[in-house]
N, C-alpha and C positions, 0 to 999 in steps of 0.2 A: 394496340400500340402501347408500349410501356414507358415511353418518354417523349419529350417534346422539345422544340426550340423555345426556350424561355429565358428571359433576362440574360444572364451571362452563361447560360447552360447550353450544351451541345445537343443536337438531335441524336436520337439513338434508334436502333432498328426496331421492327415490330415484334421481334422475339425478345424475351427476357434475357438479361445478361446471365452468363454462366454463374451458377451459385458458388460462393466461396467454399473451398474445401472444409469439411467439418474436421475439427481437431479432436484427437483422442490421445491420452497419455501413452507413452511408449509401451507400457505393459498393462494388462488387465488388472482391475482392482481385486484385492483379496477379500476373503470373508472376514469382516471385522469381528472382534470379540463381541458377544451380545451385551446389551445393557441400555436401558432407557430408549430415547428416540433418535440417537445419532445414526445417520446414514439410513434412515427408514424411508426416505422419499417424501415425507410430509412433516410439517412443523406446525404445532398448535401455538397460536399467538394469544389465545384467550377466547374471544368470541369468534375468531376466524381461524380456519386451518388453511395453510397455503402449500402449494406444490410448485416445483420449478419446471417451467416449460421451455424446452430447448429445440423443439421442432417448429419449423416456420414455413409459411407460404409466402413467396415473393409477391409484392404488391406494386412497387414503383421504384425507379432509380434514376439518377442523373449523374452526369460527369461534367467537369468544368471545361470551358472552352480552352483555357490556358494550359490545362493538363488533362488530356482525355483519359489518362491512366488512373486518375484519382476519381473514384466513383463511390457514391454512397447509396445503399439500398435500404428499403423499408419493408418490414415483414409483419405478417399477421401470425400470431401464435396458433398452432394447430395441435390436435391430439390432446385437448384439455379433457381431463376425466369427467365423467358424469357428475353433476352436482356442483362442479367448480365453474367459476366465471372469469372471463378475461377482464383485466384491469387496464390494459393499454397495449400498444404495439411496440415493436422493437426496431432499431436501426443500427447499422454499423458500416464502416468503410469496407469496400470490396477487396482491398489489398490485405485484409486480415482474415485468418481462418474463422469460420463460423463456430463460435463457442459461447455466445452470449445466452441470456435467459431473460424471461419475464416470469413473474409470479401470477398464478391463478388462485382464486380464493373461494371458499365456501363458508357459509355461516354454520357455526357449531351450536347445536341445541344445548340447553342447560343440562339435559340429562347426559350428554356426551362429555361435557367439560366440567372439571372441578374448579376452573379459574373464573372468577367473577370480576370482569374488568370494569363494569359500570352498572348502575341501577336504571339505565335508560331502557325504555320498553320498545323503542323503534328498532326495526331490523338493522342488522349490521351492514347489509348491502342493499342498494336500490338502483333501479335503472335510471339513466339520466332523463331529464325532462325534454332535452333537445340537444342539438349540436351547434356550435359556432364555427364558421369557417375562418380559420386563423390565417391561412395563406393558400394560394394556388399558383401554379407555375405557368398559367396562361399568358401568352405574349400578346393577347388582344385579337388573335385570329380564331374565330369560333370553331373552325373545322378541326382545330387541334385539341379541343376540350377533352375528348375521350381518351387522349393519351397523356394528359398532364396529371401532375400530382396535386391532391387536395388534402389539406391537413385540418382535422376536425378536433375541437376541444369539447368533450361532453359537458353539458350544463347540469350540474348536480342539483338535486332537491335541496331545500333549506335544511341546514344541519348536516350536510354531506360534502365530501371532497372528491374531486377527480384525481385519479392516480396516473393518468397518461393520456396520450393523443391517439387518434385513429387516422389512417391514411387510406385514401381511395384513388383509383385512376380514372374516376369519372366525377362529374359534379353532383351526382346523387348522394344524398346524405346516407350514412350508415343506418342500419336498423337499430332502434333503441335497445333491442335485446342483445346487441353485440357486446356490450360492456357493462360493468357495474361501477357505481360510485360507493365510497365507503363512509360510514358515519364518522363525523369529524373527531369525536373523542377517541376513536380507534386509530387515528393517524398522527403523524409527526411531521415536522417541517423538513423539507429537503432543499438542497442547493444545487446550482449548476456546477459541473465539474470540468470536463474537457469539451472543447468545441469539436463537434463532428462535421458540421457543415456551415459554410459561410458564403451565402449567395448574394451577390450585389446585383442590383437592378438599375437599368437606365431609366426606369419609370419611378423610382423611389429613392429618397436619400438614405433611408434606413435599410440595411441588409437583412435578409431572412437568415436566421441562424438556428442551428440545432445543437443542443448540448446533451451530454450524458449527465445523469444526476446521482447524488448520493445523500444520505441522511445528514442533517445538520448536526445532530447529537450522536457522536460516535464514541469510540473508546469503550472501556470495560463497563462504564456506567450508562452509556447511551443505549436507548432501546429502539432507535429508529431502524427500520428494516427496508433495505433497498428493494424496489419493485422491479427494477431493470428497464423501466421505460425511459423515454427521452422527453426533454422540454424543448419547445420551439416557439419563436416569436420574431416579428419584424419590427417591434417597437419597444421591447423590454430594455431597461437600463440597468446596468450592473449595480447591485446593492438593493434593488427592489425585491419584494417577495415574489416568488414565482407562483404560477396558477395551479400547480399540481402538488400533491403531498406524497409522502411515503407512509408505510404502515408502521405500527408500533407494537412491540412485543410486551404483553402483559403477564407473561408466565414468569413468576418469580424464581422458579426452579431452573429455568433455561434447560428444559429436558432434552433438547436436541444437542447439547454440548456433550463431548465425549467424557466417559467415566475414566478412572485411572488406568484400567487395563487397555482401554482404547487409545489413551494418550501414548502409552509405551508402544503399542502396535503402530500408530501413526509415525512416531519418530523412527522406529526400526525400519519402516517401509519407505519413508520419504526423506530421512535425514541426509542432507547434502554432504559432499566431501569438500572441505575448504582447502584450497591450494594456496600456498605461500610462494612468493617470488623465488626463483632458483638460488639467488645469492643473498636472500634475506638473512640478516644476522640478529634481528630483534624479533625473536620467535615467541609464541605463546607458552603459557605454562598453566598448571592448575593453581588455584588460589592457595591451597594448602602448601604446595611446593614453595611458592613465593614467601609465605609466612615462615615455613620451617628453615628456609635458607638465608634468613637475615633481614627481612623487612622489619621496619621499626614503627611503633606507634609514637608519634611525636606530639608534644604538647607545647602550646605557646609559652614562652619564657623559660622553657626547660632546655638545657644544652644537650642532654643525652636522651635518646629515644629508648623506649621499652620494647623488648622482644615480644612478638605477637604469637600467641598460641596457634597451633596448626588449624584449629577450627575457628579462630577469631573470637573466642569466648571472652577475651579481655578487652575487646574493642568496645568503646562506648556505643550503646545502642539507642536508636531513636533520636529525637531532637531535630535540629536543623543544622545546616552547614554554616556554623557561626564562626569558623576560623580558629576555634580553640584547639582542634585536633587535626592531624593529617597523617598519612602513611609516608614514610621516607625510606631511603636506602642507607645502608651503613657506609662509613667513610673509609673502609679498608678494601682489600683486594676482592672481597666478596661482592662488592658493588658491581663489578663488571660481569661476574657470574650471573647475578640477578638480572642485569640488563638484557642478557642474551636469551633468557627464558629457558624452558625445558620442554621440548616438543613431546617427549615420551610421556610426560605427565598431563599434557594438555587435554582439556575436555570442553564441551559446550555446556553452558549453564542455561537451563530451559525454563521459561516462564510461559504458561498456557493461559489464555484469557479469551473471553467472548468478543466477537466483532460483529458489527452490523446487526445489533439486537439479538445476538445468539444464533443467527442463521449461518454464521461462519465462525471458525476457530482460528485464532492467531497463535502460532507457536513461535515465540521470540527466542532465538538462540544466541546467547552472549558468549563472546570469546574474550579472554583476558590475556593481555600481553604486558609484562612488567615494564616495558619501555617502548616509547614511540620515538623512532629515529628522526634525524634531521631531513628536511625536505630537499628536493632537487628542483631548480627553477628552469623552465624551458622558455626560450625566447627565439621563436623561429626554428632554425636548425641548430642553435646553440643551446647547450645545457650547462648549468652552473650548480655544482654540489654545494649547498649551504652548510655552514659549519655548525650552527646552533639552532637556527630557525626551525620550529616545528617539534623540537625535542620536549618530551615531558615524561614523568614517571607515571606508571599505572594507566594503561590504555584499555578502555572498555569499548568494544565494537559489537555490532549485532546484525543479524538478518532475521527476517520473519517469514515463516510459511503461513499462507492463508488457505485454510481447508474449508471446502463447502460441506456444511452439516447435513444437507439433503442426501448426499451421495458418498461423502468421504473422499472426494477428489481433491488433489492439489490444484488450487485455482491460480495462485500467483505467489511470488516471493518479493518481499521488500528488501532492497539492498541499501543499507545505511552507509552514507558517504559524508564523513565529516559533519557539517552542520545541517545536512539535508539527506536526500536519498530518493529512490525511485521504486515504484511497483513495476514488476516485469511479469507479464502474463506467462502462463505455463507453456504456451506454444513458442515463446521466444527464449526459453531456457536451454542450456546444454545439459545433457544427461550422461552420467557415467555408467550407471548400471540400473536397469529397470526404470523406475520412476524417481530415482535419486538424482537430484540436480547437482551442478557444480557451482561453487561460490569461489571467486578469485579474490584473495586478499592482497591489497596493493603494497608495494615495497615500502618499508619503514613506517607508513602511516596506517596500514591495516584497514583501509576503507574497503567495502565489499562491492564487487562488480559481477555482472552475469557472464562476461566474455573476456578472453585475454586481449591485451592491447595496452595502449597508452592513453589514459584519460587526463584531460587538462582541467584543473581547477582554476578557472580564470576565463580566458576567451579561446574556445576551440577554433573559432573562425580565424583569429590572428595567430593561433599557435603560441599564445603567451600565457603563462601561469605555472602553477605547481604541478609537477608530473605525478601521476598515479600509475605505476607500471604493474601489469598483471600478467602472469603466465603460469602454465603447469610446471610442476617440478616433483622431486621426490620428497618434498616437505609438505605434508598434508595431515589433516585430521578428519577422520570419518565420523561425522556427528551421529550417524545411525547406531554407532557402537560406543563411542566415547562421549557420554553426556551425563548430566546430573539434573534431575528435575528439582528445581528449587522453589517454585511457586505455582499454584493454580488455585487462587482464592475462591473461585466459584464452587469448588468441590466441597467447601465447608471446612471448619476448623479441625485441625489434626490429621487430615488426609495426606497432605504434603507438609513435611516439617521443613520450614525455612532455615537455612544455615545462619549461624550467628553473624558472620561477616556481611550478610545481606542487609542487616539492620544498621550498618555503619553508614551514616548519612553525610559524613564529611568527605574531604578530598583524599583521593588515593595517590596523591603525590604533592610535593611542595610547590609553591608558586615560584616559577622561574621568570626572571626578567632579564632580557638581553637587548643589546642595542642593535635591533634589526635594521633600523634606518641607516646606520653607518654602512652595514654590509650591503644593503640593497642599493644605496647611493653609489657605492663603488662600482656595482654592476651597471647601473643606469648610465653613469658617466662614460662608460666604455662604448655605449651604443651610438649609432648614427643619430643625428638630431631628429630626423623624421620619425624615428621609433620611440624616442624618449617620452613624448607626451602620451602616447597610447599605453606604454608600459606603466607610467606613473598612475594613470587613471585606473588601470586594472589592479595594480597593487592596492590602491585605496579601497577597493571593493572586496578584497580578500579578507578571510576571517581574522580574529584577534590573535591567532597563534603566530602571526608574522611580527608581532611586537612584544610578545611575552606569552607565557602559558601558565594558566592556573592549573593545579592538579585536577584531573577530572573526578567527578563524583561517580559513585557506583550505580548499578542498573536501576535501583529503586528510586533514585533521585532524578532520573531522566523523565521528561514529560510524557514519553510514550509508554511508560510503565502502566499508567492509567489511561492516558489519552491514545488517540489514533496516531499512526505513523505520519511523519511530515511528507506531504505530497500534494 
């Protein structure tokens, strides 16, 4: 029996549920150019070597009474290579393709590794001392025990950490040889991420919950490595430390990161096509086109701006955004020419950086539009084209490809959307050719989305907010061909020469102040009384561009240049 009647869970048949379909990218992977450890299948973290395990044996699942279609399954990793050890089990919702992974690890002898992560003599891996039963799905009827789920936390020896949980479909404890704990100094903290399971019980005030996890220290400087396991508890309080850890990469060279030839191969193979809205008038351009066609370097207290060299060599470099300088538009007819951009010259500016401790590569692709157009407000079935709200000079937007360094697979894409964004798994993307995805750039605002349609910045439920309209058109940029690699700091000094304009840390447009309140109040006053309160509340939560717009800073001033994406 593979499930039981328990708490608020539905009984299931004695046969395991059908396994979710395994996802593969639309096209087979190429042979990547040779070099270092990228796509070699294994990654050396110092005293540990890890492999990605994506083959699983079903253990147990359950579905909610209120929605039988929503089901979560728990899996044991199988096919672990000789010498490697399981660190914990895996779980996921059944309505998603099976594409997850957990890491398995082996200890690297001093003769095999040149990396000395510590002076500790204790082994890197040890068996647990015992298991603690964290939760079981028994409803109090003993005859059901063999079909219920039992969740076990390995109890590590002193000086070691557990990396994940084990699940069984019987009350018998797992064998102590089933899993390994990792020496504490080789681990890093991890946090809960997304809730996978939320089981409420009539016998307990606290629900049993299961979360995915991710390293706490992320971004280019973070060395936390995701193990792929889950965290579960029926009494954990948000903000407390969780009882499992992630791994830490002690390899200063990050040898699993792609070398220069491999970076270009990845972009050529995965570079998305960016589609702009069919009647978009505020199109992208190259930075050099923008400079050559009239953009000006403006300085505080100076009435006339200075022409900018095509390479940006006369822009002040470094420093901070102190308000002393900004980039502006000329006050003649050339201003309108600049606002509309130049699609023919447009390219994506690429920043390549390590993610999740160098086990993944983030390829951030930045698009520059000389002008961000005014917004369109949606209130139910009505649309209001705003005259000024949302406008600003110099619009930098981006999306980010996340590549698995074990295999070279495209894992997901981050779509930046105004002040936030979202990661979209590879199986939820649209593809235009082979493994090249599609990115839709919204009308006027240029936010990135994975699918065509109208996205509401505000309340999707009420249909009130700023419209972001996306569709295919003849206006597009193929980033696999039209790109410029501008930064990859991990490669070392001099490998990628950063352009002069990238060092400009001030604003790429003047500060614009407009009386948005007057324009919005005119719209609100036309609405039925029952709608006004809801609309006013939503407006109060929208970003600052509805009351004025500071010129945006360049890519290097964004917090995701060094940090992880916002999600």
